[in-house]
N, C-alpha and C positions, 0 to 999 in steps of 0.2 A: 587530396580531396578534403574539403572542409566538412566537419561534423557539427551540426547545429545542436546546441544544448537546449534541452527542454526542462521545464520545472513543472512538477505535478504535486498537488496537495491532495491528500486523501487518507484513507484508513488501510492499514496492512491486513489482509485476510488470507486464509489458506486458499491456495489455488488448485492443488492436486494432492492426492493421497496415494500412499502405497497400499497394497492389499491388507496389511496389518493395521491400517489407520494412521500411520505416521505421515505427517505433512511432508510432501516431496517438492512442492513449489509454492511460492507466495505471489499474490497479486496485490495491486493497489487499486482500490475503488475510489476514484476521484470524487470530490464533493459535487461534481456534475454528473455522478453515477456512471461514468465511463470506467471500464476495467482495463488495467494494464498488467501484463505478466512481468515480473521482475526476473531479469536474466540471472542465471545461477552462477555468476562469476564471484570473485573474491568479496567485493563490497555487497553485492546483492544477497549473498548468503547470510550476511549479518542481520538482514531484515526479518529472518525467521524468529529472532528474539523479540520482535516488535509487533507480533500478531495482535490485532485489536487496538493498536495505537495509532493516533493521528500523526502523520509525517509530512515533511516536505522533501521531495527527492529531486535531484538534478542529474541529468544524464542524457545519453543519446537514445532517441526513440527510433525503433525499427518497426516498420509496418509489417503486419502479418495478415494472412487470409482470415483467421478467426480472431486473433487477439494481437494487439500491438505489444511489443516488448520494450522495456526500458533497461538500458545498461547503465546502472547507477554509478555516478562518479562521486556524489556527495549526498548525504541525507542528514536530517535532524528531526527531532520531535516537533510537531506543530503545536506550540503553546498558545497560539492565537485562537484556537478553537475551544469553546467552553463545553467540556465533556464531563459526564459522570465518570469518575476514575475507575470504578469497578466494572462498569457496563459498557463503556465506550459509546454512550448515547448522547446525542445533542441535548443540552439542558433546555433548549427552547421547547422540548416536548415533555418536560417535567419528569425527571427520573424517579421522583419519589411518589408519583401518582399510581394508584392501582387501576386506572382506566386503561 
């Protein structure tokens, strides 16, 4: 069976928490605002270190009833996005504004 590789660009965000507040799952919110759960496999677990960072991930997408899950084969930081380093906010909305 052929597995189709999908590429997703977006921001890594916490997806679920333990009762003590520890992050137990991460999601990627695509630049199109669609949310994808990152599978908790060996490579997917590395994305816990990239919460609030823009990434490009490639992997196999599995459709779910509530949330699609991506089994990540490869990832990298998305340096093509112009973001405020400390806030993870698109600079087109002016990170330094008090508005």
